[in-house]
C-alpha positions as CSV (number, residue, x, y, z in Angstrom):
1,M,0.0,0.0,0.0
2,S,1.3,3.4,-0.9
3,A,1.5,6.0,1.9
4,L,1.6,8.8,-0.6
5,K,-1.7,7.5,-2.2
6,D,-3.3,7.4,1.2
7,R,-2.2,10.9,1.9
8,L,-3.7,12.1,-1.4
9,R,-7.0,10.4,-0.5
10,A,-7.0,11.9,3.0
11,D,-6.2,15.4,1.6
12,L,-9.0,15.0,-1.0
13,T,-11.5,14.3,1.8
14,T,-10.3,17.4,3.6
15,S,-10.4,19.6,0.6
16,I,-14.0,18.5,-0.2
17,K,-15.1,19.3,3.4
18,T,-13.4,22.7,3.2
19,Q,-14.9,23.3,-0.3
20,D,-11.5,23.9,-1.9
21,A,-12.6,23.4,-5.5
22,V,-9.1,23.7,-7.1
23,R,-7.5,21.3,-4.7
24,S,-10.3,18.7,-4.7
25,G,-10.5,18.8,-8.5
26,T,-6.7,18.4,-8.9
27,L,-6.5,15.6,-6.4
28,R,-9.4,13.8,-8.1
29,M,-7.6,14.0,-11.4
30,V,-4.3,12.8,-9.9
31,L,-6.0,9.9,-8.1
32,T,-7.7,8.9,-11.4
33,A,-4.3,9.0,-13.2
34,I,-2.9,6.8,-10.4
35,T,-5.8,4.3,-10.8
36,N,-5.3,4.3,-14.6
37,A,-1.6,3.5,-14.1
38,E,-2.6,0.7,-11.7
39,V,-4.9,-1.0,-14.2
40,A,-2.7,-0.4,-17.3
41,G,-0.9,-3.3,-18.7
42,K,-1.7,-7.0,-18.6
43,E,-2.7,-7.2,-15.0
44,A,-3.7,-4.7,-12.3
45,R,-1.2,-3.9,-9.5
46,E,-0.8,-1.7,-6.5
47,L,1.6,1.2,-7.2
48,S,4.5,1.8,-4.9
49,D,5.3,5.3,-3.6
50,D,8.0,5.6,-6.3
51,D,5.4,4.7,-9.0
52,V,2.9,7.2,-7.5
53,L,5.7,9.8,-7.5
54,G,6.3,9.1,-11.2
55,V,2.6,9.7,-11.9
56,L,2.6,12.9,-10.0
57,T,5.7,14.1,-11.9
58,T,4.0,13.4,-15.2
59,E,0.8,15.2,-14.1
60,A,2.8,18.2,-12.9
61,K,4.7,18.4,-16.2
62,K,1.4,18.1,-18.2
63,R,0.1,21.1,-16.2
64,R,3.2,23.2,-16.8
65,E,3.2,22.4,-20.6
66,A,-0.6,23.2,-20.8
67,A,-0.1,26.5,-18.9
68,T,2.7,27.5,-21.4
69,A,0.5,26.6,-24.4
70,F,-2.5,28.5,-23.0
71,A,-0.3,31.6,-22.2
72,D,1.2,31.5,-25.7
73,G,-2.4,31.3,-27.1
74,G,-3.5,34.3,-25.2
75,R,-5.7,32.4,-22.8
76,Q,-4.3,33.6,-19.5
77,E,-7.2,32.5,-17.3
78,M,-6.7,28.9,-18.5
79,A,-3.0,29.2,-18.0
80,D,-3.6,30.4,-14.4
81,K,-5.9,27.4,-13.7
82,E,-3.2,25.0,-15.0
83,L,-0.5,26.7,-12.9
84,A,-2.8,26.5,-9.8
85,E,-3.2,22.7,-10.4
86,A,0.5,22.3,-10.9
87,A,1.1,24.1,-7.5
88,V,-1.2,21.7,-5.7
89,I,0.6,18.7,-7.3
90,A,4.0,20.2,-6.5
91,E,3.2,20.0,-2.7
92,Y,3.4,16.2,-3.0
93,L,6.6,16.1,-4.9
94,P,10.1,16.1,-3.3
95,E,12.1,19.3,-3.2
96,Q,13.0,20.2,-6.8
97,L,16.7,20.4,-7.7
98,G,18.1,23.7,-8.9
99,P,20.2,24.1,-12.0
100,E,23.4,24.1,-10.0
101,E,22.5,20.9,-8.2
102,V,21.6,19.2,-11.5
103,A,24.9,20.3,-13.0
104,A,26.8,19.1,-9.9
105,L,25.1,15.7,-10.1
106,V,25.9,15.4,-13.8
107,A,29.5,16.2,-13.3
108,E,29.7,13.8,-10.4
109,T,28.1,11.0,-12.5
110,I,30.4,11.6,-15.5
111,A,33.5,11.4,-13.2
112,E,32.1,8.3,-11.5
113,L,31.6,6.5,-14.8
114,G,34.9,7.8,-16.2
115,V,33.3,8.9,-19.5
116,A,34.5,12.5,-19.7
117,G,36.3,12.2,-23.0
118,E,33.7,10.0,-24.8
119,G,31.4,12.8,-25.9
120,M,27.8,12.1,-26.8
121,K,28.3,8.4,-27.0
122,A,28.2,8.3,-23.2
123,M,24.8,10.1,-23.0
124,G,22.8,6.9,-22.5
125,R,25.1,5.5,-19.8
126,V,25.1,8.8,-17.9
127,M,21.3,9.2,-18.1
128,G,20.8,5.6,-17.0
129,V,22.7,6.3,-13.8
130,L,21.2,9.9,-13.3
131,T,17.5,9.1,-13.9
132,P,16.9,7.2,-10.7
133,K,18.8,9.8,-8.7
134,T,16.7,12.7,-10.1
135,R,13.3,11.0,-10.5
136,G,10.6,13.3,-9.2
137,R,13.2,16.0,-8.2
138,A,14.1,17.3,-11.7
139,D,12.5,17.4,-15.1
140,G,14.2,14.8,-17.4
141,S,14.7,17.3,-20.2
142,V,16.6,19.6,-17.8
143,V,18.8,16.8,-16.8
144,A,19.4,15.7,-20.4
145,A,20.3,19.2,-21.4
146,A,22.9,19.4,-18.6
147,V,24.3,16.1,-19.6
148,R,24.6,17.2,-23.3
149,E,26.2,20.5,-22.2
150,Q,28.9,18.7,-20.1
151,L,29.5,15.9,-22.6
152,G,29.3,18.0,-25.7
């Protein structure tokens, strides 16, 4: 059983009682996404906290991308709604890594693997080691960009 999923359910109940529409709507969407992930594939399974974190990360990213798209399209009220939902989801994610921390992790991983001179051929190996370390704490595209910068 996932403690994070239980916390999400408890917070949903609280937000319904306090009539917090944004929070309750967002938590309902997130819990639905978690349920969909549990029943996806050949057989249903209970998600671990790490799996739930992955779903939360994906949902937060969707909200940020939608907010950007709405803002670019001149629909600021919709962008604000997406950003409000992203803020609710962010409360359940671990502390996000800053650009300096990501760069330091990348440099440390490159040194650890000893692939400094190999260039872009080493990208897959570096990302393979970094992804578990940064899951839920940094956007994959940001990490990949930092790896490219340091290898390239």
